[in-house]
C-alpha distance (Angstrom), angle and dihedral (degrees) to the residues before:
residue distance angle dihedral
M1 . . .
K2 3.78 . .
A3 3.84 125.0 .
A4 3.78 115.9 -151.4
I5 3.85 108.2 -167.4
F6 3.79 120.8 -169.2
G7 3.81 105.1 -151.1
K8 3.77 119.5 -107.6
K9 3.81 135.2 130.8
L10 3.81 118.3 -92.8
S11 3.76 125.3 -128.4
G12 3.80 134.5 -172.4
T13 3.74 144.5 52.6
V14 3.94 124.8 -59.4
K15 3.65 130.1 -176.7
A16 3.74 118.7 -129.6
V17 3.74 115.7 -110.3
A18 3.76 120.4 -121.4
S19 3.88 113.4 -79.6
K20 3.81 109.2 -100.1
S21 3.82 88.3 -158.7
C22 3.87 91.7 54.5
A23 3.95 92.9 43.1
H24 3.89 93.4 53.6
R25 3.82 91.1 52.6
L26 3.80 97.6 42.5
L27 3.80 92.2 48.0
I28 3.78 93.8 51.0
C29 3.91 91.2 45.1
A30 3.82 88.9 50.8
A31 3.83 91.6 50.9
L32 3.89 88.6 52.9
A33 3.76 94.3 46.5
D34 3.84 131.3 108.7
A35 3.88 94.7 -119.2
P36 3.79 139.7 17.6
C37 3.78 120.9 -72.1
T38 3.67 135.0 -170.9
V39 3.88 113.4 -133.6
E40 3.66 111.8 -155.8
I41 3.80 112.4 -141.1
A42 3.71 117.6 161.8
E43 3.81 96.3 -160.0
I44 3.78 129.0 25.1
S45 3.79 118.7 -143.6
E46 3.70 130.0 -170.2
D47 3.85 91.5 -98.9
I48 3.72 94.5 52.0
A49 3.75 91.6 47.7
A50 3.80 87.1 53.6
T51 3.71 91.9 57.0
A52 3.76 93.3 46.9
R53 3.96 91.0 48.8
C54 3.77 92.1 50.4
L55 3.93 93.5 48.4
E56 3.83 85.4 52.1
A57 3.82 90.8 52.8
L58 3.74 87.2 51.0
G59 3.85 89.6 56.3
A60 3.84 104.3 -94.3
T61 3.82 120.8 120.3
A62 3.79 113.9 -128.0
E63 3.87 103.2 -178.8
R64 3.80 116.8 -173.5
V65 3.75 111.2 -120.8
E66 3.89 132.3 170.7
E67 3.73 91.1 -92.5
G68 3.91 97.8 47.5
Y69 3.74 119.4 -85.3
R70 3.85 134.4 -11.3
V71 3.83 102.3 -145.8
T72 3.81 123.0 -158.7
P73 3.85 109.9 -168.7
A74 3.88 121.2 -114.3
D75 3.66 126.3 -113.2
W76 3.80 96.0 -123.4
N77 3.82 92.4 -167.6
Q78 3.83 91.3 62.5
V79 3.73 100.3 56.9
R80 3.83 113.9 102.0
E81 3.94 107.1 155.4
C82 3.77 133.1 2.7
T83 3.74 143.6 145.5
L84 3.82 120.1 -128.8
D85 3.79 113.8 -154.8
C86 3.89 103.1 -158.3
G87 3.88 94.5 -177.6
E88 3.79 104.9 -157.8
S89 3.78 95.6 -35.3
G90 3.74 113.7 126.9
S91 3.88 90.4 -179.1
T92 3.91 90.5 54.7
L93 3.75 91.9 49.8
R94 3.92 98.7 45.4
F95 3.72 95.0 38.1
L96 3.81 93.9 53.9
L97 3.77 101.7 38.3
P98 3.77 94.4 83.3
L99 3.79 90.9 39.6
A100 3.81 91.4 56.0
A101 3.81 88.3 54.7
R102 3.95 90.3 56.0
L103 3.78 89.2 69.3
P104 3.84 119.6 106.9
K105 3.82 122.7 -81.3
G106 3.70 109.3 -79.9
S107 3.73 96.3 35.5
K108 3.78 119.0 122.6
V109 3.78 123.9 -164.4
R110 3.76 119.1 -171.4
F111 3.83 119.6 -156.2
T112 3.77 124.1 -154.8
G113 3.82 135.4 172.1
R114 3.86 145.6 162.5
G115 3.75 142.1 -141.8
R116 3.78 109.5 37.5
L117 3.78 94.7 -27.7
P118 3.79 94.9 100.0
E119 3.68 90.5 55.0
R120 3.87 97.5 50.6
P121 3.72 113.7 100.6
N122 3.82 122.8 -113.6
T123 3.81 96.4 166.7
A124 3.89 98.9 119.8
L125 3.73 92.5 52.4
I126 3.92 96.3 42.0
Q127 3.81 90.6 49.0
A128 3.68 93.0 52.4
M129 3.85 88.9 48.5
R130 3.78 91.8 51.5
L131 3.65 89.2 53.8
H132 3.78 89.7 59.1
N133 3.88 98.7 52.8
A134 3.80 98.3 -86.6
S135 3.82 118.3 133.3
V136 3.89 114.2 -142.4
S137 3.71 115.9 -179.1
D138 3.91 97.8 -151.1
D139 3.83 140.4 -3.2
Y140 3.90 91.5 -122.8
L141 3.72 133.0 46.6
P142 2.91 135.0 -50.6
L143 3.72 94.5 50.5
T144 3.81 139.0 149.1
V145 3.82 125.1 -137.6
E146 3.82 127.1 -156.1
G147 3.86 124.9 -178.8
P148 2.80 168.5 137.8
I149 3.82 95.6 -169.8
S150 3.79 118.8 -158.7
G151 3.79 133.4 -142.1
G152 3.76 127.9 -118.6
M153 3.76 137.3 95.4
Y154 3.84 113.7 -11.3
M155 3.84 115.9 -169.5
L156 3.71 114.3 -162.4
P157 3.87 139.1 162.2
G158 3.73 112.5 -107.5
N159 3.73 96.4 -153.0
V160 3.80 100.6 61.5
S161 3.78 107.9 66.8
S162 3.84 129.9 -27.4
Q163 3.83 85.7 -150.7
F164 3.83 88.9 76.3
I165 3.83 90.0 58.2
T166 3.77 90.9 46.1
G167 3.76 94.4 54.2
L168 3.83 89.2 52.5
L169 3.78 91.5 48.1
F170 3.84 90.0 56.9
T171 3.85 92.3 48.5
L172 3.82 109.2 37.5
P173 3.83 100.7 59.4
A174 3.72 93.6 66.4
L175 3.92 95.8 48.4
P176 3.86 122.2 90.5
G177 3.76 119.6 -86.8
T178 3.86 130.4 6.1
S179 3.89 116.4 -50.7
Y180 3.78 126.3 -161.1
I181 3.84 135.7 -150.4
R182 3.73 117.3 -159.9
F183 3.77 127.3 -179.8
T184 3.71 122.8 -132.7
T185 3.94 93.7 -166.8
N186 3.83 135.9 26.7
V187 3.85 112.0 -67.7
E188 3.77 120.6 -112.5
S189 3.72 125.8 -167.2
A190 3.71 89.4 23.4
S191 3.84 90.8 161.7
Y192 3.85 89.1 68.0
I193 3.88 90.7 57.2
N194 3.87 87.1 48.1
L195 3.80 87.8 52.9
T196 3.70 90.2 54.4
I197 3.85 92.8 47.9
S198 3.74 89.1 51.0
A199 3.84 90.6 52.8
L200 3.78 92.7 48.7
R201 3.80 90.0 49.4
Q202 3.86 89.7 57.8
F203 3.81 85.4 59.7
G204 3.73 95.8 47.9
V205 3.81 97.1 -103.5
T206 3.93 118.3 141.2
I207 3.78 122.2 -144.9
N208 3.74 115.8 -179.3
T209 3.79 122.7 -150.1
A210 3.78 114.1 -130.4
M211 3.71 135.6 176.7
G212 3.74 106.8 -69.7
G213 3.78 96.2 -1.4
Y214 3.83 143.4 -13.1
D215 3.76 138.4 -52.6
I216 3.90 112.4 -144.7
P217 3.85 117.3 -161.3
G218 3.80 110.0 -140.5
G219 3.78 132.7 -132.3
Q220 3.72 94.1 43.6
V221 3.82 125.6 155.0
F222 3.75 123.5 -139.7
R223 3.87 105.2 -129.1
S224 3.76 116.7 -151.6
P225 3.89 113.1 -125.6
G226 3.84 86.7 -159.1
T227 3.86 89.8 -125.9
A228 3.77 131.0 34.1
A229 3.88 124.9 178.9
A230 3.75 127.5 -151.7
E231 3.83 107.0 -136.9
G232 3.77 126.9 -133.5
D233 3.84 115.6 -67.6
W234 3.76 118.2 -111.7
S235 3.81 90.9 -175.1
N236 3.74 91.9 65.0
A237 3.65 97.0 33.2
A238 3.83 87.7 58.1
F239 3.86 87.0 77.6
W240 3.75 92.6 58.8
L241 3.74 92.6 41.1
T242 3.83 91.9 52.8
A243 3.84 89.5 48.1
K244 3.75 87.3 54.8
A245 3.77 92.1 51.4
L246 3.72 87.4 52.2
G247 3.87 92.3 58.5
S248 3.86 103.9 -81.7
G249 3.76 117.0 132.9
I250 3.69 98.8 -127.4
E251 3.89 132.8 148.5
V252 3.75 119.7 -168.1
T253 3.85 119.1 -153.2
G254 3.76 131.6 -171.5
L255 3.81 99.1 50.3
N256 3.76 125.5 132.4
E257 3.76 106.9 -133.3
E258 3.88 89.6 -161.0
S259 3.78 92.4 49.8
V260 3.86 118.2 137.8
Q261 3.77 88.1 -143.5
G262 3.87 104.1 127.0
D263 3.83 92.8 -141.7
S264 3.80 89.9 66.2
A265 3.87 80.6 85.1
V266 3.84 86.9 82.5
V267 3.78 88.3 91.5
R268 3.77 93.4 51.5
V269 3.84 93.0 47.2
L270 3.85 93.8 47.0
D271 3.84 89.9 48.0
S272 3.89 87.2 50.7
M273 3.81 88.8 54.9
R274 3.80 92.2 54.7
G275 3.82 119.0 95.0
P276 3.79 128.1 -148.9
D277 3.85 89.9 -91.1
G278 3.79 92.4 51.2
R279 3.83 96.4 -107.6
L280 3.88 119.5 126.7
C281 3.75 114.8 -99.7
G282 3.80 132.8 -166.2
T283 3.85 115.5 -99.4
R284 3.84 140.8 160.2
V285 3.84 114.6 -91.7
D286 3.83 117.2 -162.1
A287 3.76 102.8 -152.3
A288 3.83 100.2 -173.5
D289 3.85 92.9 110.1
I290 3.87 98.4 26.9
P291 3.82 107.5 42.1
D292 3.69 93.8 144.1
L293 3.78 92.9 60.7
V294 3.77 94.4 58.8
P295 3.89 98.1 88.6
V296 3.82 96.0 53.2
L297 3.88 92.8 38.0
A298 3.90 87.3 53.3
V299 3.78 86.5 60.1
A300 3.74 88.9 51.8
A301 3.74 90.4 50.3
T302 3.84 92.4 58.0
Q303 3.75 86.2 68.5
A304 3.80 98.9 43.2
E305 3.83 119.0 97.6
G306 3.81 109.7 -113.2
E307 3.72 133.1 4.1
T308 3.84 126.4 -29.2
V309 3.90 115.4 -163.8
F310 3.79 120.0 -160.8
V311 3.88 113.2 -159.3
N312 3.86 136.5 -179.7
A313 3.75 92.8 23.9
G314 3.86 99.5 121.5
R315 3.79 91.6 119.7
L316 3.73 89.4 72.1
R317 3.87 88.9 75.5
I318 3.77 89.8 74.7
K319 3.75 101.9 45.6
E320 3.75 126.2 98.1
S321 3.70 85.4 -54.4
D322 3.84 134.7 -0.2
R323 3.84 85.6 -83.7
L324 3.93 93.4 -168.8
A325 3.89 91.4 55.7
A326 3.80 93.0 37.0
V327 3.98 95.2 52.3
C328 3.83 89.9 42.9
R329 3.84 93.7 52.0
C330 3.77 93.3 43.9
L331 3.72 97.8 48.0
T332 3.75 91.4 42.1
I333 3.81 87.8 56.8
L334 3.83 87.2 53.1
G335 3.76 93.3 52.4
A336 3.77 102.5 -95.5
D337 3.92 126.2 148.9
I338 3.83 97.9 -128.5
R339 3.84 136.8 137.9
E340 3.77 137.0 178.8
T341 3.62 127.7 -114.9
E342 3.88 127.5 -166.8
D343 3.86 90.7 -90.1
G344 3.72 106.0 11.6
L345 3.76 151.4 -6.7
I346 3.79 141.2 -78.6
V347 3.80 117.3 -148.2
R348 3.80 122.0 -173.4
G349 3.95 115.3 -163.2
K350 2.79 167.3 -131.2
T351 3.85 96.6 51.6
Q352 3.80 130.1 158.4
L353 3.86 104.8 -121.5
H354 3.86 114.7 -142.5
G355 3.65 136.3 -156.9
G356 3.85 120.4 -87.4
T357 3.73 144.8 132.6
V358 3.79 115.2 -87.7
P359 3.87 132.3 -174.4
S360 3.76 119.2 -122.8
F361 3.84 95.5 -150.9
N362 3.86 82.7 -138.2
D363 3.84 86.3 -77.1
H364 3.82 119.3 138.2
R365 3.91 92.4 -152.6
M366 3.79 91.7 52.5
V367 3.86 91.4 52.3
M368 3.79 92.7 51.0
S369 3.81 93.6 43.5
M370 3.71 92.3 53.6
A371 3.86 90.2 47.3
V372 3.89 86.2 57.8
A373 3.79 89.8 48.8
A374 3.84 89.3 53.7
T375 3.90 87.0 64.5
V376 3.75 90.1 69.6
A377 3.81 101.3 29.4
D378 3.87 119.7 109.3
G379 3.75 93.2 -139.7
P380 3.90 138.9 33.1
V381 3.79 116.6 -66.7
V382 3.76 114.0 -148.1
I383 3.87 116.8 -160.7
E384 3.69 119.0 -160.4
D385 3.78 122.6 -145.3
A386 3.90 88.7 11.7
G387 3.77 90.9 160.6
A388 3.86 86.7 87.3
V389 3.83 88.0 88.2
A390 3.85 85.1 83.2
K391 3.75 89.3 76.9
S392 3.84 90.7 74.9
Y393 3.88 110.5 -5.6
P394 3.82 113.2 26.1
A395 3.89 91.7 173.1
F396 3.77 94.0 51.0
F397 3.87 97.1 113.6
D398 3.76 90.4 40.8
D399 3.91 89.0 57.3
Y400 3.79 89.8 42.2
A401 3.78 90.5 56.3
M402 3.67 91.8 43.7
L403 3.83 89.8 56.9
G404 3.93 87.9 55.4
G405 3.72 100.3 -91.8
D406 3.79 118.5 151.8
V407 3.71 101.6 -131.8
R408 3.79 126.3 159.2
L409 3.65 120.0 -167.0
E410 3.79 121.9 -154.6
S411 3.87 124.6 -172.1
């Protein structure tokens, strides 16, 4: 699907979609719980559906209801052999890898995926699992996991993927004895780990912060709260908030200003880019905890006076696309002055963006970022493979049009 967007400012009110990050975590907690739980998720994206599908393969029931999903927990002792199709969802894969190894001896769980997921590295997590009795056939998809995994001391780098830590935090509380996670490097994306701990707390699970990591008491039971709601998503709201900073009259509702979601920092970053006269100005953006915001903030930087430097964003090279290369190419096509560094971007503004045809790299965040860029372009922006938005925000173009955007979709 192509999306042709004829540049104009947007106007109106849009409600934030449900947080994909929250939804993944609540669904998994519900599948581990002692009783059924309704997980309220206002909108279901492809990634959320992938997690629900995999939990059903593991023996849980994830029934679609009006509110989201009604989850009946799995009987983990009954699973013997199954295949988990993770689609393109890195969260689904990394969160469930350790859980699959929690199954009884003799169980085999095969993981598959598509898109760039088979290329994305899992080595640090898999090495840690192997050191604790789990058998994993390969470091990349497709792979097969056999358990049972054991608790104990887990040493992991903190700057590779917070998803590795989350997978262990789901798994270790139910194992016998106290387990420990310790970081061998500085932690990046710590807010996503905090989001996991918040979800676990809703299900009665205790994670203790310790020097250099976490202590996880064993033998814990996940207690169903009956209902758990995924809050509004700051990651996807960031596209509307950036469009607003670029002159669109948009208001976003349904966001928790006290949220532990790291991407709520978009408000702070956009404020830091605003000079005394209200115009956008270049700045330095440390993306260590907010890598997913870089593509759309780079769009904002093209309209800022002076130079904006993005640093500590190297992990973007192993996302759904190499997002540093992708955003650089797309914005260059539209007339921006932008270049890559090893772990970031340098954007010089202010530049007038022009129309043009840009690839999406099959990356939902690239599609939405280029749609924001179209609001300040002087000609139509055509986005190839725009259907990639279904990964996290299937109704994005519906909302874009509702806000007055002139968008034409072509199969």
